[in-house]
A tleap script that builds the chain and sets N, CA, C and O, in Angstrom:
source leaprc.protein.ff14SB
mol = sequence {
  NALA PRO LYS ILE ALA GLU LEU VAL PRO PRO
  ARG ALA LEU PRO LYS THR LYS ALA ASP ALA
  SER ALA PRO PRO PRO GLY LEU ALA PRO ARG
  GLY ASP ALA ARG SER PHE ARG ARG SER LYS
  GLY ASP THR GLY GLU PHE CYS LEU VAL TYR
  ARG ILE HIE ARG GLN LEU VAL VAL ARG ARG
  GLY PRO VAL GLY LYS TYR GLY GLU VAL GLU
  VAL VAL ASP TYR PRO SER GLU SER SER ALA
  ALA HIE ALA TYR ALA GLN LYS CYS SER GLU
  ILE THR GLY GLU GLY PHE PHE ASP LEU ARG
  CGLU
}
set mol.1.N position { 47.057 15.577 13.292 }
set mol.1.CA position { 47.343 15.828 11.869 }
set mol.1.C position { 47.822 17.268 11.701 }
set mol.1.O position { 47.380 18.160 12.425 }
set mol.2.N position { 48.721 17.494 10.751 }
set mol.2.CA position { 49.177 18.862 10.519 }
set mol.2.C position { 48.008 19.751 10.080 }
set mol.2.O position { 47.058 19.282 9.452 }
set mol.3.N position { 48.093 21.018 10.416 }
set mol.3.CA position { 47.031 21.919 9.995 }
set mol.3.C position { 47.304 22.403 8.571 }
set mol.3.O position { 48.359 22.133 7.995 }
set mol.4.N position { 46.340 23.115 8.026 }
set mol.4.CA position { 46.465 23.625 6.652 }
set mol.4.C position { 47.381 24.855 6.638 }
set mol.4.O position { 47.271 25.733 7.494 }
set mol.5.N position { 48.275 24.902 5.666 }
set mol.5.CA position { 49.200 26.034 5.528 }
set mol.5.C position { 48.436 27.285 5.118 }
set mol.5.O position { 47.478 27.219 4.347 }
set mol.6.N position { 48.870 28.417 5.641 }
set mol.6.CA position { 48.283 29.688 5.236 }
set mol.6.C position { 49.043 30.189 4.014 }
set mol.6.O position { 50.269 30.289 4.040 }
set mol.7.N position { 48.314 30.503 2.944 }
set mol.7.CA position { 48.933 31.014 1.720 }
set mol.7.C position { 48.858 32.535 1.768 }
set mol.7.O position { 47.865 33.139 1.361 }
set mol.8.N position { 49.914 33.131 2.266 }
set mol.8.CA position { 49.955 34.576 2.471 }
set mol.8.C position { 50.190 35.276 1.136 }
set mol.8.O position { 51.111 34.907 0.406 }
set mol.9.N position { 49.374 36.280 0.801 }
set mol.9.CA position { 49.628 37.034 -0.433 }
set mol.9.C position { 51.026 37.655 -0.376 }
set mol.9.O position { 51.467 38.090 0.688 }
set mol.10.N position { 51.723 37.699 -1.514 }
set mol.10.CA position { 53.112 38.168 -1.517 }
set mol.10.C position { 53.337 39.502 -0.801 }
set mol.10.O position { 54.317 39.639 -0.069 }
set mol.11.N position { 52.457 40.485 -0.992 }
set mol.11.CA position { 52.700 41.789 -0.362 }
set mol.11.C position { 52.505 41.748 1.160 }
set mol.11.O position { 52.931 42.657 1.872 }
set mol.12.N position { 51.853 40.676 1.651 }
set mol.12.CA position { 51.620 40.543 3.098 }
set mol.12.C position { 52.622 39.610 3.776 }
set mol.12.O position { 52.538 39.390 4.985 }
set mol.13.N position { 53.570 39.060 3.013 }
set mol.13.CA position { 54.561 38.157 3.603 }
set mol.13.C position { 55.403 38.911 4.627 }
set mol.13.O position { 55.831 40.035 4.364 }
set mol.14.N position { 55.645 38.312 5.786 }
set mol.14.CA position { 56.455 39.001 6.793 }
set mol.14.C position { 57.911 39.100 6.342 }
set mol.14.O position { 58.411 38.237 5.620 }
set mol.15.N position { 58.575 40.159 6.776 }
set mol.15.CA position { 60.007 40.332 6.478 }
set mol.15.C position { 60.776 39.601 7.570 }
set mol.15.O position { 61.361 40.219 8.460 }
set mol.16.N position { 60.765 38.283 7.485 }
set mol.16.CA position { 61.375 37.434 8.508 }
set mol.16.C position { 62.712 36.905 8.011 }
set mol.16.O position { 62.840 36.511 6.851 }
set mol.17.N position { 63.700 36.897 8.886 }
set mol.17.CA position { 65.006 36.335 8.517 }
set mol.17.C position { 64.856 34.830 8.290 }
set mol.17.O position { 64.084 34.163 8.978 }
set mol.18.N position { 65.604 34.305 7.316 }
set mol.18.CA position { 65.510 32.888 6.944 }
set mol.18.C position { 65.813 31.964 8.119 }
set mol.18.O position { 65.228 30.886 8.222 }
set mol.19.N position { 66.729 32.376 9.015 }
set mol.19.CA position { 67.108 31.492 10.125 }
set mol.19.C position { 66.288 31.726 11.397 }
set mol.19.O position { 66.608 31.171 12.448 }
set mol.20.N position { 65.231 32.546 11.309 }
set mol.20.CA position { 64.351 32.759 12.466 }
set mol.20.C position { 63.573 31.469 12.742 }
set mol.20.O position { 63.197 30.752 11.814 }
set mol.21.N position { 63.337 31.185 14.015 }
set mol.21.CA position { 62.562 29.992 14.375 }
set mol.21.C position { 61.121 30.153 13.908 }
set mol.21.O position { 60.513 31.208 14.085 }
set mol.22.N position { 60.587 29.102 13.313 }
set mol.22.CA position { 59.202 29.121 12.833 }
set mol.22.C position { 58.764 27.693 12.581 }
set mol.22.O position { 59.572 26.849 12.197 }
set mol.23.N position { 57.474 27.418 12.798 }
set mol.23.CA position { 56.994 26.083 12.465 }
set mol.23.C position { 56.971 25.912 10.944 }
set mol.23.O position { 56.807 26.890 10.214 }
set mol.24.N position { 57.135 24.681 10.465 }
set mol.24.CA position { 57.068 24.477 9.018 }
set mol.24.C position { 55.631 24.625 8.541 }
set mol.24.O position { 54.698 24.484 9.333 }
set mol.25.N position { 55.440 24.911 7.248 }
set mol.25.CA position { 54.077 25.004 6.720 }
set mol.25.C position { 53.350 23.668 6.884 }
set mol.25.O position { 53.970 22.605 6.861 }
set mol.26.N position { 52.047 23.738 7.046 }
set mol.26.CA position { 51.240 22.528 7.170 }
set mol.26.C position { 50.860 21.987 5.799 }
set mol.26.O position { 51.565 22.192 4.811 }
set mol.27.N position { 49.739 21.297 5.766 }
set mol.27.CA position { 49.243 20.730 4.518 }
set mol.27.C position { 48.834 21.834 3.557 }
set mol.27.O position { 48.396 22.902 3.986 }
set mol.28.N position { 48.971 21.586 2.276 }
set mol.28.CA position { 48.566 22.572 1.279 }
set mol.28.C position { 47.045 22.530 1.101 }
set mol.28.O position { 46.453 21.453 1.029 }
set mol.29.N position { 46.417 23.711 1.029 }
set mol.29.CA position { 44.987 23.735 0.740 }
set mol.29.C position { 44.745 23.399 -0.739 }
set mol.29.O position { 45.689 23.295 -1.523 }
set mol.30.N position { 43.490 23.234 -1.102 }
set mol.30.CA position { 43.156 22.948 -2.499 }
set mol.30.C position { 43.589 24.098 -3.407 }
set mol.30.O position { 43.735 25.237 -2.962 }
set mol.31.N position { 43.789 23.786 -4.672 }
set mol.31.CA position { 44.192 24.806 -5.643 }
set mol.31.C position { 45.654 24.626 -6.006 }
set mol.31.O position { 46.227 23.556 -5.798 }
set mol.32.N position { 46.251 25.671 -6.546 }
set mol.32.CA position { 47.651 25.618 -6.957 }
set mol.32.C position { 48.550 25.826 -5.738 }
set mol.32.O position { 49.117 26.901 -5.541 }
set mol.33.N position { 48.665 24.772 -4.924 }
set mol.33.CA position { 49.514 24.835 -3.732 }
set mol.33.C position { 49.954 23.421 -3.372 }
set mol.33.O position { 49.156 22.483 -3.381 }
set mol.34.N position { 51.245 23.287 -3.054 }
set mol.34.CA position { 51.761 21.997 -2.582 }
set mol.34.C position { 52.751 22.245 -1.458 }
set mol.34.O position { 53.551 23.180 -1.499 }
set mol.35.N position { 52.675 21.381 -0.453 }
set mol.35.CA position { 53.569 21.446 0.694 }
set mol.35.C position { 54.429 20.186 0.664 }
set mol.35.O position { 53.910 19.071 0.713 }
set mol.36.N position { 55.735 20.368 0.586 }
set mol.36.CA position { 56.671 19.258 0.431 }
set mol.36.C position { 57.574 19.111 1.648 }
set mol.36.O position { 57.778 20.055 2.412 }
set mol.37.N position { 58.110 17.903 1.811 }
set mol.37.CA position { 59.114 17.608 2.844 }
set mol.37.C position { 60.162 16.665 2.251 }
set mol.37.O position { 59.905 15.950 1.282 }
set mol.38.N position { 61.333 16.684 2.851 }
set mol.38.CA position { 62.340 15.643 2.605 }
set mol.38.C position { 63.261 15.597 3.800 }
set mol.38.O position { 63.410 16.580 4.526 }
set mol.39.N position { 63.882 14.437 4.001 }
set mol.39.CA position { 64.842 14.273 5.087 }
set mol.39.C position { 66.214 14.680 4.596 }
set mol.39.O position { 66.584 14.408 3.454 }
set mol.40.N position { 66.966 15.335 5.465 }
set mol.40.CA position { 68.344 15.694 5.127 }
set mol.40.C position { 69.142 15.660 6.425 }
set mol.40.O position { 68.998 16.542 7.272 }
set mol.41.N position { 69.966 14.662 6.573 }
set mol.41.CA position { 70.728 14.527 7.809 }
set mol.41.C position { 69.787 14.299 8.988 }
set mol.41.O position { 68.858 13.494 8.912 }
set mol.42.N position { 70.042 15.020 10.077 }
set mol.42.CA position { 69.216 14.874 11.278 }
set mol.42.C position { 67.926 15.687 11.207 }
set mol.42.O position { 67.006 15.473 11.996 }
set mol.43.N position { 67.866 16.613 10.265 }
set mol.43.CA position { 66.689 17.470 10.175 }
set mol.43.C position { 65.971 17.254 8.850 }
set mol.43.O position { 66.526 16.686 7.910 }
set mol.44.N position { 64.747 17.711 8.796 }
set mol.44.CA position { 64.007 17.661 7.550 }
set mol.44.C position { 64.035 19.021 6.885 }
set mol.44.O position { 64.417 20.022 7.490 }
set mol.45.N position { 63.631 19.039 5.653 }
set mol.45.CA position { 63.482 20.283 4.911 }
set mol.45.C position { 62.048 20.381 4.432 }
set mol.45.O position { 61.386 19.370 4.196 }
set mol.46.N position { 61.575 21.612 4.290 }
set mol.46.CA position { 60.242 21.831 3.751 }
set mol.46.C position { 60.337 22.707 2.515 }
set mol.46.O position { 61.328 23.407 2.306 }
set mol.47.N position { 59.306 22.658 1.708 }
set mol.47.CA position { 59.168 23.573 0.584 }
set mol.47.C position { 57.673 23.760 0.356 }
set mol.47.O position { 56.950 22.794 0.111 }
set mol.48.N position { 57.219 24.998 0.437 }
set mol.48.CA position { 55.826 25.342 0.177 }
set mol.48.C position { 55.803 26.124 -1.127 }
set mol.48.O position { 56.470 27.151 -1.257 }
set mol.49.N position { 55.029 25.630 -2.096 }
set mol.49.CA position { 54.927 26.276 -3.407 }
set mol.49.C position { 53.461 26.614 -3.633 }
set mol.49.O position { 52.596 25.747 -3.510 }
set mol.50.N position { 53.180 27.862 -3.961 }
set mol.50.CA position { 51.797 28.219 -4.260 }
set mol.50.C position { 51.720 29.391 -5.229 }
set mol.50.O position { 52.643 30.195 -5.356 }
set mol.51.N position { 50.571 29.450 -5.911 }
set mol.51.CA position { 50.338 30.497 -6.895 }
set mol.51.C position { 49.126 31.300 -6.454 }
set mol.51.O position { 48.088 30.739 -6.103 }
set mol.52.N position { 49.269 32.618 -6.476 }
set mol.52.CA position { 48.142 33.531 -6.258 }
set mol.52.C position { 48.089 34.435 -7.486 }
set mol.52.O position { 48.950 35.292 -7.685 }
set mol.53.N position { 47.067 34.227 -8.298 }
set mol.53.CA position { 46.905 34.960 -9.561 }
set mol.53.C position { 48.161 34.817 -10.432 }
set mol.53.O position { 48.459 33.723 -10.910 }
set mol.54.N position { 48.901 35.926 -10.640 }
set mol.54.CA position { 50.082 35.882 -11.514 }
set mol.54.C position { 51.381 35.751 -10.729 }
set mol.54.O position { 52.464 35.885 -11.299 }
set mol.55.N position { 51.284 35.490 -9.433 }
set mol.55.CA position { 52.493 35.421 -8.615 }
set mol.55.C position { 52.730 34.004 -8.093 }
set mol.55.O position { 51.815 33.325 -7.627 }
set mol.56.N position { 53.991 33.588 -8.189 }
set mol.56.CA position { 54.394 32.282 -7.678 }
set mol.56.C position { 55.255 32.524 -6.440 }
set mol.56.O position { 56.218 33.290 -6.477 }
set mol.57.N position { 54.891 31.857 -5.343 }
set mol.57.CA position { 55.613 31.999 -4.079 }
set mol.57.C position { 56.237 30.649 -3.730 }
set mol.57.O position { 55.561 29.621 -3.754 }
set mol.58.N position { 57.521 30.658 -3.409 }
set mol.58.CA position { 58.230 29.452 -2.972 }
set mol.58.C position { 58.914 29.792 -1.655 }
set mol.58.O position { 59.736 30.706 -1.591 }
set mol.59.N position { 58.567 29.046 -0.600 }
set mol.59.CA position { 59.218 29.199 0.710 }
set mol.59.C position { 59.843 27.857 1.053 }
set mol.59.O position { 59.159 26.835 1.090 }
set mol.60.N position { 61.147 27.865 1.303 }
set mol.60.CA position { 61.810 26.600 1.604 }
set mol.60.C position { 62.941 26.790 2.589 }
set mol.60.O position { 63.565 27.849 2.665 }
set mol.61.N position { 63.189 25.717 3.349 }
set mol.61.CA position { 64.277 25.763 4.315 }
set mol.61.C position { 64.225 24.562 5.237 }
set mol.61.O position { 63.431 23.645 5.025 }
set mol.62.N position { 65.071 24.562 6.265 }
set mol.62.CA position { 65.060 23.459 7.222 }
set mol.62.C position { 63.830 23.556 8.127 }
set mol.62.O position { 63.395 24.654 8.476 }
set mol.63.N position { 63.277 22.408 8.501 }
set mol.63.CA position { 62.150 22.381 9.431 }
set mol.63.C position { 62.596 23.048 10.729 }
set mol.63.O position { 63.665 22.737 11.254 }
set mol.64.N position { 61.781 23.961 11.245 }
set mol.64.CA position { 62.111 24.684 12.469 }
set mol.64.C position { 62.580 26.109 12.222 }
set mol.64.O position { 62.660 26.911 13.153 }
set mol.65.N position { 62.890 26.424 10.966 }
set mol.65.CA position { 63.302 27.785 10.586 }
set mol.65.C position { 62.279 28.353 9.604 }
set mol.65.O position { 61.517 27.605 8.993 }
set mol.66.N position { 62.265 29.680 9.454 }
set mol.66.CA position { 61.313 30.315 8.532 }
set mol.66.C position { 61.639 29.960 7.080 }
set mol.66.O position { 60.739 29.677 6.289 }
set mol.67.N position { 62.918 29.976 6.736 }
set mol.67.CA position { 63.335 29.621 5.372 }
set mol.67.C position { 63.385 30.818 4.442 }
set mol.67.O position { 62.998 31.930 4.800 }
set mol.68.N position { 63.868 30.562 3.251 }
set mol.68.CA position { 63.980 31.593 2.208 }
set mol.68.C position { 62.658 31.682 1.462 }
set mol.68.O position { 61.982 30.672 1.262 }
set mol.69.N position { 62.291 32.890 1.051 }
set mol.69.CA position { 61.063 33.094 0.283 }
set mol.69.C position { 61.424 33.756 -1.041 }
set mol.69.O position { 62.172 34.733 -1.084 }
set mol.70.N position { 60.878 33.204 -2.115 }
set mol.70.CA position { 61.072 33.771 -3.450 }
set mol.70.C position { 59.685 34.027 -4.028 }
set mol.70.O position { 58.818 33.154 -3.995 }
set mol.71.N position { 59.484 35.233 -4.558 }
set mol.71.CA position { 58.223 35.588 -5.205 }
set mol.71.C position { 58.548 36.032 -6.628 }
set mol.71.O position { 59.397 36.897 -6.842 }
set mol.72.N position { 57.864 35.430 -7.595 }
set mol.72.CA position { 58.054 35.820 -8.991 }
set mol.72.C position { 56.701 36.241 -9.555 }
set mol.72.O position { 55.702 35.535 -9.414 }
set mol.73.N position { 56.693 37.399 -10.192 }
set mol.73.CA position { 55.497 37.942 -10.827 }
set mol.73.C position { 55.541 37.587 -12.313 }
set mol.73.O position { 56.518 37.907 -12.990 }
set mol.74.N position { 54.508 36.938 -12.823 }
set mol.74.CA position { 54.457 36.540 -14.225 }
set mol.74.C position { 53.509 37.452 -14.993 }
set mol.74.O position { 52.633 38.077 -14.395 }
set mol.75.N position { 53.675 37.535 -16.323 }
set mol.75.CA position { 52.825 38.442 -17.108 }
set mol.75.C position { 51.362 38.002 -17.210 }
set mol.75.O position { 50.485 38.823 -17.481 }
set mol.76.N position { 51.097 36.714 -16.996 }
set mol.76.CA position { 49.711 36.238 -17.094 }
set mol.76.C position { 49.491 35.106 -16.096 }
set mol.76.O position { 50.445 34.502 -15.607 }
set mol.77.N position { 48.220 34.828 -15.802 }
set mol.77.CA position { 47.911 33.712 -14.899 }
set mol.77.C position { 48.338 32.388 -15.521 }
set mol.77.O position { 48.790 31.486 -14.815 }
set mol.78.N position { 48.195 32.264 -16.855 }
set mol.78.CA position { 48.566 30.991 -17.485 }
set mol.78.C position { 50.080 30.763 -17.418 }
set mol.78.O position { 50.519 29.629 -17.227 }
set mol.79.N position { 50.877 31.810 -17.570 }
set mol.79.CA position { 52.330 31.622 -17.461 }
set mol.79.C position { 52.716 31.325 -16.013 }
set mol.79.O position { 53.654 30.565 -15.771 }
set mol.80.N position { 52.008 31.910 -15.050 }
set mol.80.CA position { 52.267 31.611 -13.638 }
set mol.80.C position { 51.877 30.165 -13.324 }
set mol.80.O position { 52.579 29.484 -12.575 }
set mol.81.N position { 50.762 29.690 -13.892 }
set mol.81.CA position { 50.323 28.306 -13.678 }
set mol.81.C position { 51.343 27.328 -14.264 }
set mol.81.O position { 51.636 26.295 -13.663 }
set mol.82.N position { 51.880 27.659 -15.438 }
set mol.82.CA position { 52.898 26.818 -16.065 }
set mol.82.C position { 54.161 26.776 -15.192 }
set mol.82.O position { 54.752 25.714 -14.996 }
set mol.83.N position { 54.565 27.936 -14.673 }
set mol.83.CA position { 55.754 28.015 -13.811 }
set mol.83.C position { 55.532 27.220 -12.522 }
set mol.83.O position { 56.453 26.580 -12.016 }
set mol.84.N position { 54.302 27.266 -11.995 }
set mol.84.CA position { 53.958 26.507 -10.791 }
set mol.84.C position { 54.164 25.007 -11.047 }
set mol.84.O position { 54.783 24.313 -10.240 }
set mol.85.N position { 53.643 24.518 -12.168 }
set mol.85.CA position { 53.778 23.095 -12.502 }
set mol.85.C position { 55.251 22.715 -12.673 }
set mol.85.O position { 55.686 21.661 -12.209 }
set mol.86.N position { 56.005 23.574 -13.335 }
set mol.86.CA position { 57.437 23.307 -13.532 }
set mol.86.C position { 58.184 23.266 -12.202 }
set mol.86.O position { 59.016 22.385 -11.982 }
set mol.87.N position { 57.888 24.217 -11.314 }
set mol.87.CA position { 58.559 24.273 -10.013 }
set mol.87.C position { 58.246 23.020 -9.195 }
set mol.87.O position { 59.139 22.457 -8.563 }
set mol.88.N position { 56.984 22.581 -9.202 }
set mol.88.CA position { 56.615 21.370 -8.455 }
set mol.88.C position { 57.372 20.159 -8.994 }
set mol.88.O position { 57.799 19.298 -8.225 }
set mol.89.N position { 57.536 20.096 -10.293 }
set mol.89.CA position { 58.285 19.000 -10.913 }
set mol.89.C position { 59.755 19.050 -10.481 }
set mol.89.O position { 60.346 18.017 -10.168 }
set mol.90.N position { 60.341 20.249 -10.464 }
set mol.90.CA position { 61.739 20.408 -10.010 }
set mol.90.C position { 61.897 19.943 -8.562 }
set mol.90.O position { 62.840 19.226 -8.227 }
set mol.91.N position { 60.961 20.364 -7.714 }
set mol.91.CA position { 61.041 20.051 -6.284 }
set mol.91.C position { 60.960 18.535 -6.061 }
set mol.91.O position { 61.737 17.982 -5.282 }
set mol.92.N position { 60.022 17.862 -6.744 }
set mol.92.CA position { 59.929 16.407 -6.582 }
set mol.92.C position { 61.191 15.739 -7.138 }
set mol.92.O position { 61.620 14.704 -6.628 }
set mol.93.N position { 61.782 16.323 -8.175 }
set mol.93.CA position { 63.033 15.805 -8.728 }
set mol.93.C position { 64.192 15.914 -7.752 }
set mol.93.O position { 65.178 15.188 -7.877 }
set mol.94.N position { 64.083 16.821 -6.775 }
set mol.94.CA position { 65.114 16.989 -5.748 }
set mol.94.C position { 64.902 16.037 -4.569 }
set mol.94.O position { 65.634 16.086 -3.581 }
set mol.95.N position { 63.894 15.174 -4.685 }
set mol.95.CA position { 63.661 14.182 -3.625 }
set mol.95.C position { 62.635 14.588 -2.592 }
set mol.95.O position { 62.484 13.908 -1.577 }
set mol.96.N position { 61.923 15.683 -2.823 }
set mol.96.CA position { 60.860 16.086 -1.903 }
set mol.96.C position { 59.612 15.268 -2.195 }
set mol.96.O position { 59.402 14.834 -3.328 }
set mol.97.N position { 58.783 15.057 -1.178 }
set mol.97.CA position { 57.502 14.364 -1.349 }
set mol.97.C position { 56.403 15.234 -0.744 }
set mol.97.O position { 56.665 16.078 0.113 }
set mol.98.N position { 55.179 15.019 -1.198 }
set mol.98.CA position { 54.049 15.799 -0.699 }
set mol.98.C position { 53.753 15.442 0.745 }
set mol.98.O position { 53.728 14.269 1.119 }
set mol.99.N position { 53.528 16.472 1.553 }
set mol.99.CA position { 53.076 16.289 2.923 }
set mol.99.C position { 51.595 15.928 2.850 }
set mol.99.O position { 50.797 16.665 2.272 }
set mol.100.N position { 51.239 14.802 3.435 }
set mol.100.CA position { 49.851 14.328 3.385 }
set mol.100.C position { 49.362 14.038 4.791 }
set mol.100.O position { 50.155 13.833 5.709 }
set mol.101.N position { 48.042 14.023 4.949 }
set mol.101.CA position { 47.450 13.682 6.257 }
set mol.101.C position { 47.702 12.221 6.570 }
set mol.101.O position { 47.287 11.735 7.622 }
savepdb mol mol.pdb
quit
């Protein structure tokens, strides 16, 4: 079974190039975090979405690469939680599904 994804605080995220080789994120831990996958051609894509306090982190890319990382700082935890829910809805609308055990 896939292991649990590590939710790295934004200031501790590595400065890794998007096309660097890296394993895809594992399962999302409990809380405001979801780990998604979808098939695209011969490869899959991943998207890890998580919220830490007022910050929303989205890491996405092809399976096998580190991917692009976007961090957005919101004025309050409630606005960050709302943005998290909206982002998850957008991602599922793009054909991604939750990675499950």
